[in-house]
C-alpha positions, 0 to 999 in steps of 0.5 A: 557598460559605463562601469566596465569601462570605469574599471578597466581605466582605473585597473590601465592607470594602476598598472601604468603607474606601478610600471612608472615606479618599476622603471626607476633604476634605468629599466626603460623598457617599463615604459612601453606598459607605462605609456600603453597603459596610460594612453588606454586609460584615457581612452576608456574613461572617455568611453566612461564620459559617452556612456553618460557617467557624470565627470565629477563622478566618474574622475573622482572615482577614477582617481580615488581607486587609482590612489588607494590601489597604488597606495596598497599595491606598492606596499606589497610589491616594492615594500613601501610603507603603507602607515595608519595615518596613510589608510585614514587619508585613504578613507577619507578620500572614499568618503569624498567621492561618495560625498560627489557620487550622492550629491550627484544623484539629486 
């Protein structure tokens, strides 16, 4: 169940971050999903920790997934750049989180 909570935390955090970007330009109505998304994301992250997933692992996966998904979705939703260097950075983040996960298993 902890992994399901983690997926939910990632999805709501990414949605909140994208809503924050959408709020630029005076569209204050977007602050509602921003606030709700971050509150829900942190609530779900606390449930992840209660389920016994290590903090370093849970936070690493949460943060890395959030960065990667936000960068990719921003490319399509907001027409922001996504370069080869950015893709390489995301690959390095994924590799780092994988190493943390493998290290926590021992």
